[in-house]
C-alpha positions as CSV (number, residue, x, y, z in Angstrom):
1,M,54.0,91.1,-50.8
2,G,51.5,89.3,-52.7
3,A,47.9,88.8,-51.9
4,L,48.5,85.2,-51.0
5,A,51.6,85.9,-48.7
6,E,49.5,88.7,-47.1
7,L,46.5,86.2,-46.4
8,E,49.0,83.9,-44.9
9,A,50.6,86.5,-42.6
10,G,47.2,88.0,-41.5
11,M,46.1,84.4,-40.7
12,A,49.3,83.6,-39.0
13,D,48.7,86.6,-36.8
14,L,45.3,84.9,-35.7
15,S,46.9,81.5,-34.6
16,T,47.6,80.4,-31.2
17,P,49.6,77.2,-30.5
18,M,47.4,74.2,-29.7
19,R,44.2,76.4,-29.8
20,V,43.6,78.4,-32.9
21,Y,44.8,76.6,-36.2
22,V,44.6,78.6,-39.4
23,A,45.3,78.0,-43.2
24,A,45.1,80.2,-46.2
25,G,45.9,79.3,-49.7
26,R,45.1,79.6,-53.4
27,F,42.7,77.0,-55.1
28,T,44.0,75.0,-57.8
29,E,40.9,73.8,-59.1
30,P,38.8,75.8,-61.8
31,E,35.9,77.9,-60.3
32,P,36.1,76.6,-56.8
33,D,33.0,76.5,-54.5
34,L,31.9,75.2,-51.3
35,P,33.2,71.6,-52.0
36,E,36.6,72.6,-52.6
37,L,36.6,75.0,-49.6
38,A,35.2,72.0,-47.5
39,A,38.1,69.9,-48.7
40,R,40.5,72.3,-47.3
41,I,38.7,72.4,-44.0
42,R,39.0,68.5,-43.8
43,T,42.8,68.7,-44.4
44,L,43.0,71.2,-41.5
45,L,41.0,68.9,-39.4
46,A,43.3,66.1,-40.4
47,A,46.3,68.1,-39.5
48,I,44.9,68.8,-36.1
49,A,44.0,65.2,-35.3
50,A,47.7,64.4,-36.3
51,D,49.3,67.2,-33.9
52,D,50.7,65.6,-30.9
53,A,48.6,68.1,-28.7
54,W,45.3,66.6,-29.9
55,R,46.1,62.9,-30.9
56,R,45.2,61.6,-27.4
57,F,41.9,63.7,-27.3
58,L,40.9,62.3,-30.8
59,P,41.6,58.7,-30.8
60,G,40.4,57.3,-34.0
61,Y,39.0,60.4,-35.2
62,D,38.6,60.7,-38.9
63,P,37.6,64.1,-40.1
64,P,33.7,64.4,-41.6
65,S,33.6,64.0,-45.4
66,V,33.6,66.6,-47.7
67,P,29.7,66.4,-48.1
68,E,29.4,66.2,-44.3
69,I,31.3,69.4,-43.7
70,C,29.3,71.1,-46.6
71,A,26.1,70.3,-44.6
72,S,27.5,71.6,-41.3
73,L,28.2,75.1,-42.5
74,E,26.1,78.2,-42.4
75,A,26.6,81.5,-44.5
76,V,28.0,84.3,-42.6
77,E,27.5,87.9,-43.8
78,T,30.7,89.6,-45.1
79,H,30.1,92.4,-42.7
80,A,29.9,90.2,-39.9
81,A,33.3,88.3,-40.9
82,V,35.7,90.6,-39.1
83,S,34.0,90.3,-35.6
84,F,33.4,86.6,-36.1
85,L,37.1,86.0,-37.3
86,A,38.5,87.9,-34.3
87,Q,36.2,86.0,-31.8
88,V,37.4,82.5,-33.0
89,A,41.0,83.9,-32.7
90,A,40.7,85.6,-29.4
91,V,37.8,84.5,-27.2
92,D,38.1,80.9,-25.6
93,L,35.3,78.6,-26.5
94,V,35.1,76.9,-22.9
95,W,36.3,80.0,-20.8
96,P,34.9,83.0,-22.8
97,S,36.6,85.3,-19.9
98,H,39.9,84.0,-21.1
99,R,41.6,85.4,-24.2
100,H,43.9,83.6,-26.6
101,L,45.1,87.0,-28.0
102,P,44.4,90.5,-27.2
103,V,41.1,91.6,-28.7
104,E,42.3,94.6,-30.4
105,T,45.3,92.4,-32.0
106,A,42.7,89.8,-33.2
107,E,40.3,92.4,-34.6
108,R,43.2,94.2,-36.4
109,A,44.4,91.1,-38.1
110,A,40.9,89.9,-38.9
111,D,40.1,93.4,-40.6
112,R,43.2,92.8,-42.7
113,V,42.3,89.3,-43.8
114,V,38.7,90.1,-44.6
115,S,39.6,93.3,-46.4
116,L,42.4,91.2,-48.7
117,L,39.6,88.7,-49.7
118,G,37.4,91.7,-50.5
119,P,33.6,92.6,-50.2
120,A,32.4,89.8,-52.6
121,A,34.1,87.2,-50.4
122,R,32.0,84.3,-49.2
123,W,32.1,83.2,-45.6
124,W,30.9,80.1,-43.6
125,T,30.9,79.1,-40.1
126,N,29.8,75.8,-38.3
127,H,27.5,77.9,-36.1
128,D,23.6,78.0,-36.7
129,A,23.2,81.9,-36.1
130,E,19.5,81.6,-35.8
131,C,19.6,79.0,-32.9
132,G,23.0,79.4,-31.5
133,A,23.8,75.6,-31.9
134,V,27.4,74.6,-33.1
135,N,27.7,71.8,-35.9
136,G,30.8,70.2,-34.3
137,L,33.4,69.2,-36.7
138,T,35.3,67.5,-34.1
139,P,34.2,65.3,-31.2
140,L,35.5,68.4,-29.0
141,F,34.6,72.0,-28.9
142,D,35.4,73.7,-32.2
143,S,34.4,76.8,-33.9
144,L,35.3,77.6,-37.5
145,L,35.2,80.6,-39.7
146,A,36.1,79.9,-43.5
147,G,36.1,82.5,-46.4
148,T,37.1,82.6,-50.0
149,D,37.0,85.1,-52.8
150,G,36.9,82.3,-55.3
151,E,40.6,82.2,-55.9
152,H,42.1,82.2,-52.3
153,F,40.6,80.6,-48.9
154,T,41.2,81.2,-45.3
155,L,40.4,78.9,-42.4
156,A,40.5,79.6,-38.8
157,L,39.3,76.8,-36.4
158,Q,39.6,77.1,-32.6
159,I,39.5,73.7,-30.9
160,A,39.2,73.2,-27.0
161,D,38.6,70.1,-24.8
162,D,36.6,70.8,-21.7
């Protein structure tokens, strides 16, 4: 199995219907950086907004622009990416005692994804670690972790209404 297929499989293991949306792919642009990753985030947000499960909660929603998405992201250290990715996949944003996935399952899949991207991968979230605030990408509750090794990317976004 190739690297992209393994990333896609690992991310699929982290998804939960109508709650945790994921994407993995290979960049087509030369020397992709944060704007190219933000464009992939915008595509994922548009897909969520078009999903029948969320359309009624997001009437008239247009995902933020690529520069707005870039501005909402904070760097995450690679050593913290596994636990953060597992949390996005497993722990409900609104009801933290509720689990979308068993924690062990999420941690195993997250570890595999982070390992596939490697130690030099760069990771971003819409959380401000210093103050605990979330730079929402939607009008609802959302939590994002995005990573790239400069060739491949992974995205996990949990969305919840109240």
